[in-house]
C-alpha positions in Angstrom: 9.6 -16.1 -242.5 8.5 -19.7 -243.5 7.3 -22.7 -241.3 5.7 -26.2 -242.0 3.2 -28.3 -240.7 3.6 -32.0 -241.8 0.7 -34.2 -242.0 1.7 -37.7 -241.8 0.4 -41.1 -241.5 1.9 -43.2 -238.9 2.6 -46.7 -239.3 1.5 -49.0 -236.1 4.7 -50.4 -234.2 7.3 -49.2 -236.8 9.4 -46.6 -235.4 12.2 -47.0 -238.1 9.4 -46.4 -241.0 7.7 -43.8 -239.3 11.3 -41.6 -238.7 11.8 -42.3 -242.6 8.9 -40.4 -243.1 10.1 -37.4 -241.0 13.3 -37.3 -242.7 11.7 -37.2 -246.0 9.3 -34.3 -245.1 11.7 -32.6 -243.1 13.9 -32.4 -246.4 11.2 -31.3 -248.5 10.2 -28.3 -246.0 13.7 -27.5 -246.0 13.8 -27.4 -249.8 10.7 -24.9 -249.7 12.7 -22.8 -247.1 10.9 -23.7 -244.0 13.1 -22.7 -240.8 10.2 -24.8 -238.4 8.1 -28.1 -239.3 5.7 -29.1 -236.8 5.1 -32.8 -236.9 1.5 -34.1 -235.3 1.2 -35.5 -231.4 3.1 -39.0 -231.2 4.1 -38.6 -234.8 7.2 -40.9 -234.1 5.6 -43.6 -232.6 1.7 -43.2 -233.6 -1.0 -42.8 -230.9 -0.8 -46.0 -229.2 -1.7 -46.0 -225.6 -1.2 -49.4 -224.7 2.1 -49.9 -226.6 3.3 -46.6 -225.1 5.7 -48.6 -222.8 7.4 -50.3 -225.6 7.5 -47.3 -227.8 9.1 -45.2 -225.5 12.2 -42.4 -226.0 14.4 -41.3 -223.5 16.3 -37.9 -223.6 19.3 -38.0 -225.8 18.1 -41.1 -227.2 20.2 -42.3 -230.1 17.4 -43.3 -232.4 16.6 -39.6 -232.8 20.1 -38.8 -234.2 18.7 -38.7 -237.6 16.5 -35.9 -236.8 19.1 -34.1 -234.8 21.6 -34.3 -238.0 19.1 -33.3 -240.1 18.0 -30.3 -237.7 21.6 -29.0 -238.3 22.3 -29.8 -241.8 19.0 -28.3 -243.2 19.3 -25.2 -240.7 15.7 -26.0 -239.7 14.1 -26.7 -236.0 12.1 -30.0 -235.9 9.2 -30.7 -233.4 8.4 -34.1 -233.3 6.3 -36.5 -231.0 7.1 -39.5 -229.1 6.8 -41.2 -225.5 9.1 -39.8 -223.3 10.6 -41.9 -220.2 11.9 -39.5 -217.7 12.2 -40.0 -213.5 10.4 -43.2 -213.6 7.3 -41.6 -215.6 5.8 -41.8 -218.9 5.0 -38.5 -220.9 3.1 -37.4 -223.9 6.3 -35.2 -225.4 7.3 -33.0 -228.1 11.1 -33.5 -229.2 12.7 -30.0 -230.3 15.8 -30.2 -232.2 17.5 -26.6 -233.2 19.7 -26.2 -235.9 22.8 -25.2 -233.4 22.5 -28.7 -231.9 20.7 -28.1 -228.8 17.3 -29.5 -227.8 14.4 -29.0 -226.0 11.4 -31.2 -224.7 7.8 -30.2 -224.2 5.6 -32.5 -222.1 1.8 -32.5 -222.7 -0.1 -30.7 -219.4 -3.5 -31.5 -220.0 -4.3 -35.3 -220.5 -7.4 -36.5 -222.6 -9.5 -38.9 -220.7 -7.9 -42.4 -220.5 -4.3 -41.0 -220.8 -4.0 -40.8 -217.5 -3.8 -44.6 -217.3 -0.5 -44.5 -219.2 0.9 -41.2 -219.0 1.9 -38.4 -216.4 0.9 -34.5 -216.9 3.5 -32.5 -217.9 4.5 -29.2 -216.4 3.8 -25.5 -217.0 7.6 -25.1 -218.0 6.9 -22.0 -220.3 9.0 -23.4 -223.3 9.4 -21.1 -226.0 11.4 -21.1 -229.4 12.6 -18.1 -230.7 13.2 -17.6 -234.4 13.9 -14.6 -236.5 11.0 -12.1 -235.0 8.3 -15.0 -234.2 8.2 -16.8 -230.7 6.5 -20.1 -230.7 4.7 -22.0 -227.7 3.7 -25.7 -228.3 0.4 -27.3 -227.4 -0.3 -31.1 -227.9 -3.8 -32.2 -228.7 -5.8 -31.7 -225.3 -3.7 -29.0 -224.0 -5.9 -26.7 -226.6 -9.2 -27.8 -224.6 -8.2 -25.9 -221.8 -7.9 -21.9 -222.3 -5.4 -21.4 -219.6 -3.1 -23.1 -221.8 -3.2 -20.6 -224.9 -3.5 -17.7 -222.4 -0.1 -18.7 -221.3 1.2 -18.6 -224.5 -0.1 -14.9 -225.0 1.2 -14.1 -221.5 4.6 -14.8 -222.7 4.2 -12.7 -225.7 4.3 -15.8 -228.1 3.5 -14.6 -231.6 2.7 -18.3 -233.0 0.6 -21.0 -231.1 1.9 -24.4 -232.7 -0.8 -27.1 -232.0 0.3 -30.7 -232.1 -2.7 -32.8 -232.4 -4.3 -36.1 -233.4 -8.0 -35.3 -233.8 -10.7 -37.5 -235.5 -13.3 -36.4 -237.9 -16.0 -36.3 -234.6 -13.3 -33.8 -232.9 -11.9 -31.8 -235.5 -15.1 -29.4 -235.6 -14.2 -28.4 -231.8 -10.6 -28.2 -232.4 -11.1 -25.7 -235.2 -13.4 -23.9 -233.0 -10.9 -23.7 -230.0 -7.9 -22.6 -232.3 -9.8 -19.9 -234.5 -11.2 -18.5 -230.9 -7.7 -18.5 -229.7 -6.2 -16.9 -232.6 -9.1 -14.0 -232.5 -9.0 -13.5 -229.0 -5.7 -13.6 -227.9 -4.4 -12.3 -231.2 -2.0 -15.4 -231.8 -1.3 -16.9 -235.1 -1.9 -20.6 -234.9 -0.4 -23.5 -236.8 -1.9 -27.1 -236.5 -0.6 -30.1 -237.3 -2.9 -33.5 -237.5 -2.7 -37.0 -238.7 -3.5 -37.4 -242.2 -4.4 -41.1 -241.6 -5.9 -43.7 -239.1 -3.8 -44.4 -235.8 -4.9 -46.5 -232.7 -7.7 -47.7 -235.1 -9.1 -44.4 -235.2 -9.7 -42.5 -238.5 -7.9 -39.1 -238.7 -9.8 -35.6 -239.9 -6.4 -34.4 -241.2 -7.2 -30.7 -242.2 -4.0 -29.3 -240.8 -4.4 -25.4 -241.0 -3.2 -21.9 -240.1 -5.0 -19.0 -238.5 -3.5 -15.6 -238.5 -3.9 -13.5 -235.5 -7.3 -12.0 -236.2 -9.0 -15.2 -236.6 -9.0 -15.7 -240.0 -8.1 -19.1 -241.7 -5.7 -18.6 -244.2 -5.2 -22.1 -245.4 -4.9 -25.9 -244.7 -5.4 -29.1 -246.0 -9.1 -29.9 -247.1 -9.1 -33.1 -245.5 -6.8 -36.1 -245.0 -3.4 -37.7 -246.8 0.3 -36.9 -246.1 2.3 -33.9 -247.0 3.2 -30.3 -246.0 1.6 -27.0 -245.1 3.8 -24.3 -246.2 3.3 -21.0 -244.4 5.1 -18.0 -245.5 5.0 -14.4 -244.1 5.0 -11.6 -246.7 5.8 -8.6 -244.8 2.7 -8.6 -242.2 0.3 -10.8 -244.1 0.8 -14.6 -244.1 -0.3 -17.1 -247.3 0.0 -20.9 -247.4 0.5 -23.7 -249.7 -0.6 -27.2 -249.7 2.1 -29.6 -250.8 0.7 -33.2 -250.8 3.4 -36.3 -250.7 2.4 -37.5 -254.4 3.8 -33.8 -255.3 7.0 -34.2 -253.2 
């Protein structure tokens, strides 16, 4: 099993360029053999609260056809983030595109302070992705601050907790602490994808990472920048490789 976390730098109010970055990173992840790629929170739109209504997507949005087609063509599950407009409400969401052509959407359950002005909280829908011998649960940023969210993933017997985040340098220590604690205490592997550059006039911490199910940090980005964290399972152990965009 090979999976990947994309560390990206979003362009403000530029959906087309952000999608182009997604296409490029998906192709390179597939070249490395990855069967799943995780992008950061709101990766397609960038983290832009006040602009969210103008940057929103709908279910089966035609602008996402490029991601749909790549998932099928490259035989890879793609998880990418954008605001979702559904039933007259706006959600922070993760669109999941599967190689067989079907789709799922996860909506963020626990909102960060201030997000409730623009977004509604999602539901505890128990969304799970199954690939080979692994089962994946998705979390979006502030979801990881509520232990009940990770406990729910463990109760579903998920083996990998996918954390799609936007953490600044001020918050990344707590993010690492929480995710490492879940990995150790719940015996669940954790893959985290963070922005590698600024969004919403805030710097990002980068440092996308992977912890195994004993809480050991196996590897990750040392800081910011764009690229891929490739995670490979060798029998019962995991190893990581950072591939920066300059080397893609």
